[in-house]
C-alpha positions, 0 to 999 in steps of 0.5 A: 776485519778479523774479531780481536784485530785493530784497524790497520792505521792502529797497529804497531807494525805493518809485518805480522801474522796476526794481532789482537787483544786477549787477557793474560794472567800474571806469573802467580796463579793468584794474579787477575786477568790483564787486557793485553795486545799480543802481535804475532810476527812470524816466530816471535810473539809480543804483548803490549799494554796499548797497541801503539806501545814502542816497547813490548812489555814481553815476549815469547821467541819460538826458536829451535834452540832450547826446550819444548813449547806447546799451546795447550787448550784450557789452563795448566792450572786447577786454581783457576776456575773460569777457563771459558775461551782460555789456553796456556802456551807452554814453554821452558821455565815458563806457562803463559796462561791467555783468554781470547776475548770471544770465540772467533779469536779463540779459535784464530789464536790457536791456529796462527799460534799452533802454525808458529810453533810448527815442526820446530816445537821450542821456545826461548822467553823474554819477559821483563817480569816473570821468569818462572811457573 
């Protein structure tokens, strides 16, 4: 079992690339870290409050129909000082600030997200809470 993953019987979907817990910052640099359960399924990254929640809190759909999307190490803001195991999902109109729980899950998330982006290089964002950086 990969670090950061949930046992098979407790996962919200059976058809996914990778899933596990990460911390996510809110829309504002002054927001705190919130623990969320993430599921990457093909070209969709969804995040939930709990693994068995029926509806995600938000999702990022990677597609070739809109602006640039990329994954970068560290955080795209100087306001946040704790940058250990962090990365930024840079999307049109929004940066997602994420933090892995350990080194192994950090490396795995970076790998699978970069693979998901692949040659598409773009993303569409569907987020119920925030739309601006």
